[in-house]
N, C-alpha and C positions, 0 to 999 in steps of 0.2 A: 818448871816454868818460871821465868824471870818476872819480877814484879814490874808494874808499870813505872816507866821513867818519866817524870814530869818534864815538860819543855820549859827551859828557863824563861821566866817572864810571861808565860802563857797562862791564861785562865782556862782550866779544864772544861768548865761549863761553856765558855765562849768557843773553845776549840770544838767541842761536841756539836754545838749549834752550827758552826761553820761547816763541819764535815757533813751534817745532815742536809744543810742547805745546798752544798755542792753536789751531794749524792742525788738529792731530789731534782735539782736543776739539770745536772748532767744526764740523769736517767730519763728525764722528760724529753730533753732534746734528742737523745738517742732513740727513744721510743717513737717519737714523731718521725724520725728518720727511718725506723723500721717499718712504720706504716707507709712511708714513702716508697719502700721497696715492694709495695703491692704491685708496682709496675713490673716487677719480676714475675708475679703471678699472671699479669697480662701477657708477658712474654711467653709463658707456658701455654696460655690459651691461644695466642697468635700462631705459635709453632704447630700446635695440635690442629688448629683450624685450617691454616693456609698450607702447611707442609705435610700434614697427615701424621697419624700416630707412629707409623713405621719410622719416618724421618726423626720424629721426636725421640723415639726410643734409641735410635742411633746417636743422636746428639747427646742424650743423657749419658749414654755409655762412654762416648768420647770425652765429654766434660768431666766425668768421674775421674778419668785418667789425668786430664789436663789440670784439674783443681788440685790433685795430689802433687803434681809436679810443681805447681805454684807454691804450695805449702812448703815443700822442701826448698824451693828457691829463695823464699823470703827468710829462711834460716832462723825462724823464731824471733825476728827483729821487732815485730809488732809488740812483743812483751819486753824484750831486752832493752830496747831504746827507752821505754818508760822507766824501767828499773834503774838504769844507769844515769839517765838524764835527771831524774828526780834526785838521786844521790848527789850528782854534781851541782845541782841548783842549791842544795842545802849549804854548800860551801860558799856560795856567792861568787864563784869564779866562772865568768862567762866563757873564758878560754877553755876551761875543762869541759863545759857543755858542748862547745863546738867540736872538740876532739872526740867526744862520744858520738856525735852525729856523723862526723867524718869517718870514724871507724865503722859505723853502721853501714854507710854507703859503700865502703870498701868491701866489707864482708858480704853484703847483699849482692853486689855486682859479681863477685867471684862465685858465690854459691849458685846464683841464678844462671850464670854462664855455663857452669858445669852441668846443671840440670837440663838446660836447653840443648847442649851438645849430646848428652846421653839420650834424651828423648828423641832427638832427630834420628839418631842411629838405630834406636830400638823400636821405632813406631811400627814398622811392618811386623815385627815379632809380636808386639802387643795386639795388633789387629788379628793376627793368626790365632793367638791364644783366646781372644774373645770371640773368634769365629764370625767377625763382622767387618765390613769394608770401611774402617774408620782410620786407617793409617795416615792418609793425607790430612784429614781434619785434625788429628792429634798434632802433627807437625806444625800446622798453621797456628793452632791455639798455644802451642809451646812457645812461640815467638813472643807471646805476651808476658812471659815469666819475668824478665828483667824489668819491664815497665811496671808490673804490679808490685814487684819488690820495692822499687823506688817509691811508689805511691804509699806503701805501708810505712816505710821509714819516715816519710814526710808527715803523714797524719799521726803517727805514733809520737813524733816530737811535739806536736801541738797538744796531744793528750797529756803529755807530761806536765803541761802548763794548766791542766784541768779545763782545757778548751775542747768541748765536744762537737761544736757545730761544724767545724771544718771536716771532721771525719764523716759526719752525717751528709754534708753537702757533696762530698766526693764519692763515698762508698755506698750511701743509701739513696741518694737522689740522682746525681749525674750519671753514675755508672749504669744503673738499671734503665734509666730513660734512654740513654744512648743505645743500649742493647735492644730495647723495645722498638725504637724507631727504625733501626737497621734491620731488625727481624721482619718488620712489616714490608720493607722494601724487598728483602730476600724472598719472603713468601709470595709476594705479588709477581716478582720476576722469575719465580720457580728456579732459584739458584740452589736449592736443596741444602744438603749437609755442609758442603764446602762454603756456601754463602754464609751460613750461620757461624762457621769457624772464623771467617774473615770479619764478620760483625763483632765477634768476641775480641779479636785483635784490635779493631778500631776503638772499641770501648776501653781497652787497657791504655791505649795511647792518649785518649781524651782524659781519662782519670789521672794519669801521671802528670799531664800538663796542668790540670786544675789543682792537684795536690801541691805541685811545686809553687804555684802562685800563692796559695794560702800559707805554705811553709815560709815563704819569703816575707810574709807580713809579720811573722813572729821572730824569725831568725834571718841571718844574712847567708843566703845560699852561696854567694861568692866567698864569704869568709870561711864557710864550712869546707868548700872545695879547696880553698887555699891550705887548709890544715891537712889535707890528705897526704901531703909529702912529709909531714912531721912524724914524730914518734907518737903513736896512738895506742889507746888501751884495748886494741882488738884481741889480744890473747885472753884477757879476763872476760871480755864480752863473748868471745867464741866458746869458752868453757861454759858460760852460763847458757848460751844459745843452744848448745848441743842437745841437752835433755829437753829444752823447750821445743826445739825442732822435732825431736823424736815424738814428744807428746802430741804436738800439733799435727804431725803427719799421721800418727796412729789414729787420732780422732778424725782426720780427713778420710782415712780408710774406713773407719767405723761409720761415718756419715754416709758413705756411698757403697759400703760393702754389700748391702742387700741388692743394689742394682747390678753390681758386678757378678754376684753369685747367681742372681736370677738369669742374667744374660748367658751364663755358662751352664747352669744346671736345668733350666726349664726344658721339658721335652716339646717337640713340635717343629714346624718349619720356622726358618729365620723370621719370616714376616709375622707369624703368630706369636713367636717369642717376643719380638720387639713391641707388638701391640700390648701384650700383658705387662711388659716392662714400662710402657708408657702409662698404662692405667695405674700401676703401683707408684711410679714417680709423681704423678699428679696428686695422688692421695698423700704422699709423703710431703710434697710441697705445701699442701693445705695444712696438714698437721703441724708443720714446722712453725706455724704461728704461735705454738705453745712455747717456743724458745725465744721469742722476741723480747719478752720482759727481761730474762737473765742476760741476753745478749746486749740489751740496752744498758744494763747496770754494770756489766763487766768492765768497759773502758774506764769509767770514772771510779768504780770501786777498786780497780787495780792501782790507780794513783793514790787513793786514800789508804789502801792496805800497805802500799810501799812505805808511805810516810809513818804510819803507826808501827809497822814492823821495825823500821829503822830506829824508832824511839823506844821500842820494846813495850809499847802500850797494849798489852794483850787483852786486858779487860775491856778497854775501849773498843778494840777490834771485835771482840765477841758481841758487844752491844750493837755495833754497826751491822754485823753479820745477821743478827736476829732481826734487825729492822728491815733490811732489804729482803730477807726471806718472807717477812710479812707482806711487803709490797708485791713480791712476785705472786703470792697467793691471791691477794686482792685483785690484781690485774688478770691473772690467768684463769681464775674460776669462771668468770663470765665469758671469756674467749672460748674456753673448752665447751661450755654449754651451747654457745652459738654455733660452733662447728658441728657438734653432735646433732643439734636440732635442724641445722640447715645443710646437713651432709648431702642429701639427695639433690638439692638445688646446686650446690657447689660442684658436684660431680657431673652435672649436665654438660659441662664443657667437653666431655668425651665425645659428644655427638653421636654418630651412628655406630654404636657398638652393641654387641649382643646383650640380652637381658641378664645372662649369667655373669658376663664381665662387669656389668654395671653394679649388680648386687654384691659381687665379690669386692669391687672397689669400695663400696660403702663399709663392708666389714673391715677391710684393711684400714680405712680412714679412722674408724672407731678405735681399733687396737693401737694404731700409731699415735693417735691423739692422747690416749690414756698413758702410753709409755713416755711420750715427750712431756706430758704434764709432770710426771714424777722426775724425769731427767732435769727439767727446769729447776726443781727445788734443790737438786744436788749440784747444779752446774757451778755455783759460786764457791764451792770448796777449792776448785782448781786455782783461781787467783790467790786465795789465801795461802795455800801451800807453796806456790811458786814465789810470790813476793816475800814470803817469810824465809826464803832461801832453801826450799826443798823441791826444786824442779825435777830431780831424779825420781822422787816418790810419785809424782804425777805420771812420769814416763812408765814406771812399773805398773801403776794402776791402769793406764790405758792399754798397756800390753796384755794384762790379764783380761780386761774387757774385750779386747779384740779376739783373744783365744776362745773365750766363752761364746762370743757371738758367732765365730766361725763354726764351732762345734755344734751349737744348738741350731743355727740356721741351716747348716748342711743337712742335718737330719730332718728338720721341719719342712724345708723346701721340697725335699724328695717326697714327703708324705702329703703336704697340703698346698704346695705351690706358693703363690704370692701371699696368701694368708699365713702360711708358715714363716715366710720371711718377716712379716710384720710382728708375729709373736716372738720370733728369735731376737729381733731388735729390741722389743719392749722388755723381755725378760732379762736379757743380758745387761741392759742399762740399769735395771733395778738392782741387780746383784752388785754391779760396779759402784753404784751410788751408795749402797749400804756399806761397802768396804771403805769408801772415802770418809763417810761420816764417822766410822769407828776410828780411823786413823786420826782424824781431826780432834776427836775427843781425847784420845790417848796422848797425843803430842802437845796439844795446846789447851786442853780442857775447855774446848769450845764446841757448842752445838748450835745450829741455826734455828732453834726452836724456842718459843716462849708461849706463855699462856694466852697472850693476846691473839695468837694465830688461830685459836679455836673459833673466834668470832666470825671470820670470813667463811670458815668451813660450815658453821651452823647457818649462816646467811645463805650460802650456796645450797645447802640441803633444803631450806625453806623455799628458795626460789625454784629448785628442781621440782619440789612437790606441787607448787603452784602451776608450773608449766605443764606438768603431767595432767593435773585436773583440767586445765584449759584444753589440752589436746584431746582429752576424752569427752568433755562435755560441750566444747565450743562448736561453732559452725564448721561444716565440712568445706573442702577445697584446699589444695596444697598451699597456695599463697596466703590465704586468710589464716589458716591454721598456723603456719610458720610465724607470721607477724604477731598474732595474738600470743602464741607461746613464748616468743622472745620478749615481748613487752611484759608479760606476766612474770617471767623469770627475773628480768632486770628490775622491775618495780619492787618486787618482794625482796630481792637481794639487797638493793640500795637501802630500802626501808629498814630491814633487819640489821644491816651494818650500822646504821645511825642509831638504832634503838639499843643495840648491844654495846655500842661505844667504841671509839677508835683511840689509839694511843696518841700522844703528843706528836711523835714522829710521823705517824700515818696522817694525822691532820695537816702537818706541815707539808707533806708530799702532795696531798690533795689541794691545799691552798696554793702551792706553786703552780699546779696544773690549772686551777681556776684563774689565777692571775694571768697566766700566758693566754688562756682562752679569751679573757676579757680584752687583753691588748690586741689580739688578732681581730676581734669583732670591731673594736674602735678603728683599727687600721683599714 
């Protein structure tokens, strides 16, 4: 491992403080944006309530295919743009930055056009393979592929400047709200699956337009488009994007593999299968809250990692990595407790389903929540390996993860249905995460752990004990018990965190959050 290379004229302490400040600020902005995506949860509720679980199951199946097509169409440019734009900016040559962005638009347009054409031709075959009438919906949603690709290029360019709010405005606030509003119209008008597909396309168009507006605030869109006729660095970017695309696409399959396998392997009538898929998809959407913290950190962390890797400051990179892992623990532990304690209330959105399906959904929710809690701790290894110039390693890792998931889930679904799918997802993510950590240690001598991370674990254990006592001895009644249990957990958790002590970086992150909260209250 190469020794850290100092930046000429830069104070390492000041640089570290600036990185932590940017990480805290960027992560906070992104986390608020992820909370804004709760409207996506409202979309799930609206579809289940107004359209029925069968239509929801059909939409989930069609969206699984469409989201994979969109991942392939964007060609990994959400990462490649950050990597190459940051490198170009270090030279101070704005012309080179515009060439990178022009090459990204050129590559994205070509890749998304190929995927759109291929999907249009294969839609009926895909529907026949899934044994569900989703061909026309897939074609409609595939039309959004170029629009979403351009959106990702635009927001990735602003990420390279360490500006996170535009990404949040477009991807976390505007897009889900557009989809929610149109889903209400679709449900009330009884337009069914095709109406939801058209709503998805309208959402993509609105997102692209808004992303272009924000992009033009930081760059000249006209200048970038003018560069498209010049000699561009697209071959280098394409070579970097290929493994990133493969990694991203494999992860997209992994994120939706359980739904695809359930739609294919569950016994019963199509209506019953889609109902069970709808139950599972709702539990997975709720458990997905465990990934919000790492997803919030990923955009800004990728920018910081890219700069530190370019300067070969590996020791500093390890310190930043341990810091954000501590932040993920501090944020995720109370979220996990809240989901587990409030699981029955959250699953009430299912409405009129059998008692067996309801209790099965609670079990699936608990298993997925635990698995995604662990997955969130391992998630930040990916940007470290990618921005350090090893995107092919991530591709191999995700390929192994996919193979393990398919093998384990195929067996467990046959034995235990949707509960088996949940266990297959959780176990395969644990194995893949352990592999990544081992590689990170061997290659860079970095681990995302430190002694200060013991404190939030001890605080969570104390909070869980307090919640259990209140649940056993407190007044009866589901609402009262739930509120008292959550209050007991959070009170003890926060008190123990303060008593055990927080690191300087953790205090800085909390101070930034408090400052933003105070500004919001004054506003």
